[in-house]
Backbone bond lengths (Angstrom), bond angles and torsions (degrees), N, CA, C in turn:
res aa  C-N    CA-C-N  psi(-1)  N-CA   C-N-CA  omega(-1)  CA-C   N-CA-C  phi
1 M - - - 1.420 - - 1.563 111.07 -
2 L 1.337 114.14 -39.36 1.556 115.65 175.73 1.493 111.16 -64.63
3 A 1.308 119.44 -37.37 1.440 123.15 179.91 1.571 107.75 -70.03
4 L 1.297 119.38 -37.58 1.453 121.34 176.25 1.527 111.16 -61.80
5 S 1.388 114.68 -42.95 1.487 116.12 -173.37 1.531 112.09 -73.80
6 V 1.455 118.46 -18.99 1.364 120.87 -175.34 1.498 113.88 -109.19
7 C 1.205 119.03 -39.00 1.546 127.67 -166.62 1.523 107.54 -100.47
8 S 1.297 124.63 -14.29 1.500 124.16 -177.51 1.573 108.64 -88.80
9 P 1.312 117.93 173.67 1.458 119.50 173.92 1.447 115.81 -51.84
10 L 1.411 118.48 -26.19 1.502 122.91 174.67 1.504 108.57 -54.74
11 G 1.329 114.87 -51.77 1.492 120.43 179.38 1.527 111.67 -53.83
12 G 1.263 116.59 -45.58 1.541 121.21 178.83 1.572 112.32 -65.74
13 L 1.357 117.98 -34.48 1.438 119.90 174.52 1.526 110.39 -69.04
14 A 1.313 114.81 -42.60 1.491 116.96 179.04 1.540 112.23 -63.67
15 Q 1.286 114.95 -46.99 1.431 116.49 -178.66 1.565 113.50 -70.93
16 G 1.400 110.88 -23.16 1.506 113.43 175.91 1.535 114.53 -75.19
17 G 1.290 114.66 -10.04 1.523 118.60 174.56 1.504 117.20 109.49
18 L 1.386 119.57 8.12 1.445 119.24 177.30 1.528 107.99 -80.67
19 L 1.292 117.37 117.05 1.435 123.44 -173.75 1.518 114.47 -62.24
20 A 1.342 118.19 -39.85 1.489 120.35 177.96 1.494 110.80 -63.66
21 A 1.430 119.58 -32.52 1.395 121.46 -179.92 1.465 110.29 -72.78
22 H 1.356 115.37 -37.79 1.484 123.24 177.95 1.557 112.17 -58.89
23 I 1.362 115.22 -45.93 1.471 118.94 -179.14 1.505 110.11 -68.12
24 L 1.301 117.19 -37.25 1.511 119.01 177.59 1.518 108.76 -67.71
25 Q 1.327 120.07 -37.80 1.452 120.15 175.28 1.492 111.44 -64.05
26 H 1.196 118.88 -42.49 1.411 128.13 -179.45 1.479 111.52 -59.21
27 T 1.352 115.73 -41.27 1.501 122.48 -179.64 1.473 110.25 -70.46
28 L 1.310 117.23 -41.79 1.425 120.87 -178.42 1.502 111.23 -64.07
29 I 1.421 116.85 -43.40 1.452 120.07 -179.60 1.500 113.65 -74.82
30 G 1.326 115.22 -35.24 1.477 121.55 -173.34 1.455 115.10 -92.00
31 A 1.337 119.02 -18.08 1.467 115.84 -175.98 1.626 110.88 -131.95
32 L 1.168 121.61 -48.62 1.429 124.61 -173.50 1.527 109.31 -77.57
33 A 1.315 123.11 -49.08 1.452 120.88 179.30 1.573 112.03 -61.28
34 P 1.339 121.71 -42.91 1.463 119.30 177.31 1.526 111.15 -61.89
35 L 1.286 117.84 -40.53 1.493 121.53 177.02 1.520 109.71 -55.78
36 L 1.307 118.62 -50.25 1.445 122.47 -179.88 1.466 114.85 -58.43
37 L 1.451 111.49 -44.79 1.443 117.25 179.41 1.507 110.60 -59.38
38 L 1.331 119.81 -47.31 1.461 125.79 -173.57 1.497 109.75 -65.27
39 L 1.324 116.05 -35.76 1.497 119.14 -177.51 1.567 109.21 -72.79
40 A 1.233 117.50 -18.93 1.536 121.08 177.38 1.526 110.07 -86.13
41 L 1.278 120.85 -5.74 1.487 124.47 178.69 1.471 110.16 -100.42
42 P 1.357 118.64 144.70 1.569 121.34 170.86 1.493 110.11 -67.53
43 R 1.344 111.87 160.37 1.472 119.75 173.11 1.491 106.36 -75.25
44 P 1.349 113.13 146.48 1.513 119.65 -179.69 1.609 106.63 -84.78
45 P 1.275 113.17 162.64 1.458 117.66 170.47 1.532 113.13 -68.01
46 C 1.263 121.01 151.40 1.431 127.55 -176.63 1.537 109.66 -61.21
47 Q 1.302 121.13 -34.83 1.509 127.12 174.57 1.434 110.56 -92.05
48 V 1.317 116.85 133.84 1.424 119.57 177.49 1.561 108.73 -129.82
49 D 1.344 115.17 153.33 1.450 119.76 -178.80 1.525 112.06 -75.90
50 G 1.318 119.34 170.51 1.424 123.30 -171.87 1.559 112.68 -57.66
51 C 1.374 118.82 -42.50 1.428 120.93 -178.02 1.509 116.54 -63.21
52 R 1.328 114.90 -22.89 1.468 120.53 177.95 1.480 115.00 -97.54
53 R 1.327 114.47 -7.61 1.546 117.66 -170.74 1.499 109.18 -63.72
54 A 1.429 118.11 -43.21 1.468 121.13 -176.91 1.521 109.77 -64.79
55 A 1.294 125.37 -44.64 1.392 126.14 178.78 1.557 110.30 -63.67
56 A 1.301 111.54 -44.03 1.508 113.02 179.25 1.546 113.02 -62.24
57 R 1.382 115.67 -33.20 1.423 118.98 -177.61 1.608 107.72 -66.02
58 L 1.367 114.37 -33.52 1.507 117.79 -177.33 1.593 106.88 -81.62
59 F 1.343 118.31 -52.58 1.429 118.19 -171.37 1.465 116.82 -79.88
60 G 1.418 115.21 -11.47 1.396 120.46 177.90 1.504 117.79 -103.54
61 N 1.305 116.00 -0.27 1.507 120.73 -172.41 1.579 108.63 -104.51
62 P 1.290 122.28 103.63 1.381 120.77 -174.58 1.634 111.39 -64.51
63 L 1.264 115.72 -21.91 1.479 121.09 -178.29 1.650 103.99 -77.02
64 V 1.214 119.01 -10.39 1.522 118.75 173.28 1.535 109.46 -106.02
65 T 1.292 115.24 -39.89 1.507 114.80 -170.48 1.502 112.39 -75.56
66 F 1.350 117.27 -39.03 1.553 113.79 177.54 1.573 114.09 -60.83
67 P 1.371 117.27 -53.79 1.474 117.96 177.72 1.549 113.52 -57.42
68 L 1.298 115.97 -34.07 1.450 118.10 177.92 1.591 111.70 -67.45
69 W 1.370 116.98 -41.41 1.406 118.19 176.90 1.451 112.56 -68.14
70 A 1.312 120.19 -47.23 1.459 126.89 176.77 1.577 110.26 -48.84
71 L 1.270 111.21 -56.21 1.548 118.34 -178.58 1.486 111.66 -60.19
72 S 1.338 116.75 -47.04 1.472 115.85 177.20 1.504 114.93 -59.32
73 T 1.377 114.65 -42.13 1.428 117.77 179.83 1.581 114.14 -60.53
74 L 1.309 112.67 -47.74 1.472 118.27 -178.20 1.648 109.98 -69.34
75 V 1.277 118.59 -36.70 1.474 117.74 178.98 1.428 112.02 -62.04
76 W 1.345 119.86 -46.74 1.423 126.02 -173.43 1.465 110.79 -67.81
77 L 1.321 116.85 -22.36 1.506 121.58 176.53 1.496 118.45 -90.08
78 L 1.365 114.58 -7.02 1.453 118.02 175.03 1.489 110.80 -55.77
79 P 1.319 119.32 131.50 1.506 116.13 -179.38 1.495 118.41 -53.58
80 G 1.312 123.68 -37.66 1.391 123.37 177.18 1.500 112.52 -66.75
81 V 1.355 115.03 -45.00 1.483 118.92 179.09 1.595 109.19 -65.29
82 H 1.257 114.87 -41.73 1.472 121.26 -179.18 1.543 110.26 -58.56
83 R 1.314 114.72 -43.31 1.526 120.15 179.16 1.424 109.60 -60.23
84 E 1.354 121.58 -42.86 1.434 125.32 178.94 1.528 110.38 -64.67
85 V 1.269 118.19 -40.13 1.536 119.75 176.33 1.481 108.29 -56.09
86 L 1.313 118.86 -46.62 1.512 121.77 -172.31 1.535 106.71 -70.25
87 D 1.290 121.81 -28.60 1.509 126.63 -171.83 1.531 110.40 -86.03
88 H 1.294 117.52 -21.80 1.462 123.90 -170.77 1.388 115.87 -132.39
89 R 1.411 121.19 105.52 1.478 124.57 -172.30 1.496 110.78 -59.96
90 W 1.306 118.23 -38.93 1.476 117.64 177.80 1.505 115.30 -58.85
91 L 1.396 116.37 -36.64 1.395 121.70 175.01 1.475 114.55 -68.37
92 W 1.389 113.89 -35.58 1.487 116.35 177.65 1.573 108.45 -64.89
93 V 1.356 117.50 -42.05 1.418 118.59 177.91 1.501 113.69 -59.81
94 L 1.328 112.70 -42.74 1.535 119.93 177.98 1.505 107.73 -61.25
95 Q 1.363 119.35 -40.50 1.367 118.56 -179.40 1.538 115.81 -61.69
96 Q 1.378 113.43 -43.76 1.436 121.69 -176.63 1.577 108.76 -67.57
97 M 1.337 116.34 -43.18 1.493 120.67 177.74 1.525 111.97 -62.73
98 S 1.378 113.55 -43.56 1.456 113.95 -176.37 1.562 107.00 -70.35
99 S 1.307 117.89 -37.40 1.470 121.70 178.95 1.539 111.28 -54.55
100 F 1.308 109.58 -48.36 1.508 115.41 -176.77 1.552 111.00 -65.05
101 V 1.312 117.22 -44.19 1.473 120.41 -178.87 1.546 111.44 -66.05
102 V 1.402 115.89 -40.19 1.466 121.02 171.83 1.452 111.83 -62.23
103 G 1.275 117.41 -37.26 1.454 121.51 179.12 1.589 113.94 -63.99
104 V 1.382 109.61 -39.25 1.465 114.53 175.62 1.517 112.14 -68.28
105 A 1.334 116.75 -34.33 1.499 118.93 173.35 1.573 108.85 -70.33
106 L 1.323 120.29 -34.17 1.438 117.97 175.95 1.555 116.95 -58.25
107 W 1.362 110.64 -44.63 1.520 118.90 -170.35 1.564 107.20 -87.40
108 A 1.298 124.21 -24.58 1.406 124.42 -172.05 1.545 111.88 -51.42
109 P 1.277 120.34 -50.47 1.483 119.58 -176.80 1.547 111.02 -65.18
110 I 1.416 113.85 -33.26 1.504 117.21 -176.60 1.535 110.27 -67.19
111 V 1.292 113.45 -45.74 1.568 118.53 -176.60 1.528 110.63 -93.09
112 E 1.338 114.69 2.53 1.528 119.79 179.12 1.534 111.64 50.29
113 R 1.306 116.64 51.17 1.482 120.26 166.95 1.468 116.17 -94.74
114 A 1.347 113.77 8.03 1.458 126.11 169.14 1.494 109.06 -135.83
115 P 1.338 118.89 143.29 1.479 116.79 176.49 1.594 112.15 -54.47
116 T 1.301 112.05 121.74 1.481 120.07 -176.26 1.412 113.29 -110.09
117 A 1.310 116.10 153.74 1.472 121.84 -177.76 1.625 109.02 -61.27
118 A 1.315 111.70 143.27 1.479 115.06 -171.66 1.528 112.25 -66.40
119 W 1.385 114.19 -23.44 1.474 116.22 -178.79 1.540 111.13 -73.66
120 F 1.318 116.86 -24.23 1.554 121.84 -173.14 1.514 109.72 -78.07
121 R 1.364 113.25 69.73 1.464 116.40 174.09 1.445 113.27 -96.01
122 S 1.330 119.71 -168.25 1.450 122.94 -171.24 1.459 116.12 -49.53
123 R 1.408 117.28 -41.44 1.468 117.35 -174.71 1.520 110.45 -65.25
124 W 1.276 116.62 -43.16 1.429 119.80 -177.77 1.578 110.09 -71.06
125 K 1.350 114.73 -29.66 1.483 117.93 175.59 1.485 109.41 -64.91
126 V 1.276 120.09 -36.25 1.483 122.47 177.39 1.567 109.97 -62.12
127 V 1.351 115.82 -46.43 1.491 119.33 175.65 1.456 109.77 -55.59
128 Y 1.353 115.60 -46.90 1.498 121.92 -178.95 1.426 109.83 -56.30
129 M 1.361 124.41 -49.83 1.446 125.44 -176.89 1.469 110.78 -71.28
130 L 1.374 121.21 -28.69 1.430 122.11 173.92 1.572 111.18 -63.78
131 G 1.410 111.14 -34.35 1.447 115.38 174.53 1.504 113.75 -65.67
132 V 1.297 117.78 -36.71 1.431 124.31 176.35 1.532 110.28 -63.23
133 W 1.379 117.00 -43.65 1.463 121.51 178.00 1.535 107.76 -65.80
134 G 1.303 117.50 -36.83 1.489 120.25 -176.06 1.477 112.76 -67.80
135 V 1.362 118.26 -33.57 1.436 122.42 177.24 1.513 113.39 -66.95
136 G 1.410 111.58 -45.03 1.424 117.17 177.10 1.588 111.34 -63.85
137 L 1.315 112.42 -41.20 1.484 115.34 -178.47 1.574 112.53 -65.21
138 L 1.374 113.01 -31.57 1.463 118.23 -178.13 1.529 108.84 -70.27
139 I 1.242 115.88 -45.49 1.569 122.80 178.68 1.592 107.72 -60.19
140 A 1.314 115.83 -43.91 1.484 121.82 -174.24 1.602 106.78 -65.93
141 N 1.353 114.58 -40.60 1.520 112.84 -178.87 1.517 109.76 -74.15
142 V 1.286 120.44 -25.71 1.491 117.99 174.14 1.582 108.46 -66.70
143 Y 1.297 114.85 -43.59 1.490 119.67 179.46 1.463 109.22 -65.67
144 W 1.319 122.53 -39.30 1.498 123.35 -176.91 1.546 114.30 -74.34
145 F 1.231 115.73 -37.50 1.519 117.81 -166.07 1.537 116.62 -120.16
146 S 1.364 116.93 8.07 1.462 122.23 179.52 1.531 110.76 -72.10
147 G 1.345 115.09 -31.61 1.475 118.23 -174.76 1.511 115.67 72.98
148 T 1.359 112.16 5.79 1.518 119.44 -177.17 1.468 108.52 -124.10
149 A 1.334 119.19 132.80 1.462 119.50 170.09 1.516 107.00 -86.35
150 F 1.356 112.48 114.47 1.529 121.90 -172.68 1.557 108.04 -74.36
151 Y 1.375 116.47 -32.47 1.461 118.65 -170.40 1.521 108.33 -114.78
152 G 1.313 114.49 83.61 1.470 118.98 -178.22 1.481 111.36 -63.60
153 Y 1.336 118.11 -28.31 1.488 122.94 -177.30 1.628 109.97 -70.84
154 H 1.335 118.07 -4.11 1.438 117.96 172.63 1.631 110.26 -98.35
155 A 1.307 113.89 2.18 1.501 117.45 -169.26 1.604 107.57 -63.51
156 G 1.389 117.43 -43.04 1.439 123.38 -175.27 1.538 108.35 -60.51
157 A 1.303 118.40 -44.54 1.425 119.84 -174.76 1.546 108.93 -69.81
158 A 1.363 114.95 -35.80 1.462 120.02 -178.94 1.529 110.57 -65.78
159 R 1.324 115.20 -42.27 1.410 117.83 177.13 1.571 117.85 -65.76
160 R 1.282 109.83 -32.83 1.540 115.50 175.14 1.505 110.07 -62.85
161 W 1.314 115.39 -23.91 1.546 117.86 178.57 1.582 111.96 -104.30
162 A 1.355 110.37 22.10 1.428 121.65 174.34 1.540 114.34 56.79
163 V 1.352 117.75 36.88 1.439 128.52 174.27 1.481 109.78 -127.40
164 S 1.380 115.27 148.87 1.437 118.66 177.68 1.569 109.07 -80.12
165 P 1.289 117.88 159.76 1.536 119.56 174.06 1.531 113.22 -52.37
166 L 1.376 115.81 -40.11 1.471 115.50 177.01 1.476 113.42 -65.88
167 E 1.263 118.73 -35.68 1.530 124.96 179.81 1.612 106.98 -66.75
168 D 1.291 113.78 -44.89 1.448 117.89 176.55 1.430 111.14 -58.75
169 Q 1.385 118.32 -43.99 1.434 119.02 -178.13 1.499 112.57 -70.23
170 A 1.340 114.52 -34.25 1.494 116.87 175.31 1.552 112.35 -65.63
171 N 1.339 115.78 -36.26 1.452 120.75 178.82 1.611 109.03 -66.80
172 A 1.310 110.95 -37.97 1.508 118.53 174.98 1.516 109.39 -58.85
173 G 1.332 118.06 -42.28 1.459 124.52 179.90 1.543 111.31 -65.92
174 T 1.385 117.24 -36.80 1.457 120.33 175.84 1.427 110.81 -67.19
175 V 1.353 119.84 -41.25 1.427 123.56 177.48 1.481 111.70 -60.01
176 M 1.339 115.06 -44.93 1.405 121.53 178.56 1.629 115.85 -61.35
177 A 1.319 111.47 -42.97 1.473 118.32 177.44 1.540 111.02 -67.63
178 L 1.284 118.89 -54.45 1.421 123.73 177.18 1.456 117.62 -51.83
179 S 1.319 115.10 -49.68 1.460 121.26 179.59 1.540 112.95 -62.98
180 H 1.352 110.91 -45.06 1.540 111.20 -178.81 1.543 108.57 -74.98
181 C 1.265 121.38 -28.85 1.450 121.60 175.56 1.547 109.78 -66.17
182 L 1.353 120.20 -46.47 1.413 120.48 178.12 1.525 114.96 -61.99
183 L 1.370 116.25 -41.98 1.349 120.96 -179.79 1.531 111.74 -69.61
184 A 1.303 120.30 -42.46 1.453 122.05 -175.22 1.528 109.97 -74.08
185 F 1.271 118.57 -46.26 1.482 120.88 -175.58 1.553 110.75 -79.11
186 G 1.323 118.76 -28.99 1.425 119.75 166.35 1.566 114.90 -60.37
187 A 1.325 114.11 -43.83 1.535 117.72 175.52 1.469 109.05 -64.04
188 I 1.370 119.90 -42.06 1.462 122.62 -178.17 1.482 111.02 -63.77
189 A 1.291 118.54 -37.03 1.518 120.41 179.81 1.508 108.19 -69.12
190 V 1.353 119.28 -44.17 1.429 117.99 176.51 1.466 113.68 -63.97
191 L 1.428 118.24 -36.21 1.507 118.18 -179.91 1.593 107.84 -68.67
192 F 1.310 115.95 -33.93 1.484 115.40 179.74 1.539 114.12 -59.28
193 F 1.345 110.27 -51.20 1.510 115.30 -178.26 1.496 111.29 -67.21
194 R 1.357 118.59 -36.80 1.424 124.31 -177.88 1.533 107.29 -64.78
195 Q 1.361 117.61 -42.34 1.438 124.02 179.87 1.573 111.38 -59.05
196 A 1.271 112.08 -45.59 1.511 120.07 -176.90 1.596 106.07 -63.30
197 Q 1.346 117.53 -47.08 1.387 119.24 178.53 1.600 115.63 -63.89
198 E 1.317 115.16 -40.19 1.469 118.60 -178.58 1.471 108.11 -72.37
199 D 1.371 120.33 -34.41 1.429 114.51 179.97 1.587 114.59 -67.04
200 G 1.437 111.17 -36.88 1.423 116.46 178.56 1.596 109.86 -63.88
201 L 1.347 115.07 -45.95 1.457 117.31 -179.60 1.497 114.87 -67.87
202 R 1.300 114.26 -34.08 1.503 116.93 174.67 1.492 113.01 -65.32
203 Q 1.285 117.62 -39.26 1.496 120.24 176.78 1.494 112.20 -64.64
204 R 1.379 117.30 -41.08 1.485 122.27 -178.57 1.593 108.11 -68.87
205 L 1.266 115.91 -32.75 1.527 114.08 -177.84 1.525 108.61 -73.15
206 I 1.336 113.39 -46.79 1.469 119.19 179.91 1.628 110.18 -57.30
207 E 1.294 113.98 -44.46 1.417 117.80 -179.82 1.544 111.79 -67.37
208 A 1.364 119.07 -21.48 1.438 123.74 175.09 1.518 111.66 -82.15
209 G 1.360 116.68 -4.31 1.466 118.83 172.21 1.608 113.42 98.88
210 V 1.393 109.78 12.31 1.509 115.41 175.60 1.561 107.46 -78.72
211 D 1.363 115.14 138.12 1.476 123.22 177.36 1.556 110.24 -57.11
212 P 1.347 115.62 124.47 1.508 118.57 -178.78 1.547 113.51 -53.95
213 V 1.367 117.21 -35.55 1.402 118.49 178.87 1.587 113.41 -67.33
214 T 1.329 116.52 -39.36 1.421 120.85 170.21 1.473 113.68 -60.03
215 V 1.343 119.26 -41.29 1.488 123.60 178.36 1.436 110.71 -60.71
216 G 1.369 113.75 -45.90 1.566 116.44 -177.23 1.627 110.93 -65.15
217 Q 1.340 111.93 -37.95 1.492 113.00 177.07 1.494 112.02 -64.62
218 A 1.323 116.66 -44.27 1.466 119.76 178.24 1.463 112.09 -58.53
219 M 1.403 118.05 -40.81 1.412 119.12 178.15 1.532 113.36 -62.98
220 R 1.274 116.88 -36.63 1.447 120.55 -178.72 1.476 111.37 -71.48
221 E 1.368 119.51 -35.27 1.405 124.47 -178.90 1.527 114.32 -92.18
222 D 1.271 117.33 7.02 1.499 125.26 176.16 1.521 107.72 65.19
223 G 1.358 117.50 33.48 1.474 120.18 177.51 1.457 113.27 -114.13
224 A 1.404 117.61 24.93 1.416 119.54 -177.31 1.556 111.41 -69.83
225 R 1.330 116.19 -33.41 1.446 120.46 -175.92 1.573 106.92 -69.87
226 D 1.335 118.91 -41.30 1.428 120.10 176.30 1.545 111.60 -60.49
227 L 1.425 110.01 -45.63 1.480 111.21 179.48 1.523 113.71 -63.60
228 A 1.311 116.14 -35.29 1.576 120.76 176.10 1.504 108.81 -62.32
229 R 1.372 119.73 -39.94 1.400 121.23 -178.22 1.529 111.07 -65.00
230 R 1.338 114.09 -41.41 1.466 119.51 -178.69 1.520 111.68 -67.14
231 A 1.342 116.02 -31.45 1.396 123.35 -171.27 1.622 106.50 -90.92
232 G 1.312 117.29 -8.66 1.471 117.52 178.92 1.526 108.86 79.79
233 V 1.411 118.52 23.19 1.517 117.56 -179.44 1.498 109.80 -105.98
234 S 1.311 116.63 142.57 1.441 119.77 176.78 1.603 109.42 -64.81
235 A 1.369 111.71 131.58 1.419 116.83 -178.36 1.561 110.22 -81.33
236 R 1.246 115.81 -17.07 1.529 121.16 177.32 1.491 109.34 -121.96
237 E 1.290 113.47 136.41 1.531 120.61 175.86 1.467 109.91 -85.17
238 R 1.273 119.28 125.45 1.503 122.05 178.20 1.574 107.07 -96.96
239 P 1.362 116.96 111.62 1.404 118.58 -178.31 1.518 114.73 -58.95
240 G 1.409 114.55 137.25 1.440 121.80 -177.50 1.594 112.73 78.29
241 I 1.320 120.60 2.06 1.390 121.51 179.96 1.591 111.62 -125.43
242 D 1.296 111.22 -55.11 1.501 116.82 179.73 1.575 108.21 -81.12
């Protein structure tokens, strides 16, 4: 995904100055690629040693990661900052690297690849993802309805593609809205079905005599299926039978 965003024609369009392409590139690097990376990693244990505690406190705390992501997104899109990014290659590299790292921080509490607060379960994760969608929608509405082209230095690239700067900005808003909508509501759908499965499995484990604290820890560490196997409990509920 990182190679696609930088080395494909999308990277050329973004570097060439088309704002909609730049926003799509930014989304792939700062949101989708970090999510895919984290999904490829195993969940960590709930207890971490001292050298990992500071990183866990950052990447596992939704009260830190969401404001950090929202602030980073807004700052990099400020017209003055964005102009400097286009004029200085080292700043462009810094932008992409920081977007990726902040994207990892954004998703880590959701996919629980860092020890996460016990209270941050599926219901709060839904609220968290609605906040992500809200930030994307806010930026999109500013792009759609401001009536002002904030990035005049993208005008030449827009005209080369036979669109006005305002149209390019509106297209960028559409990319922002659609990408954040797909990511947020896709995550919410997965969380909904996962919560339903986990609630059923938790109840069956407790009914089988497993200590509720042990069940909760196994759920957080993605070890509920192994625990169910050891306890002789079906990991999947069969509708109409169980």
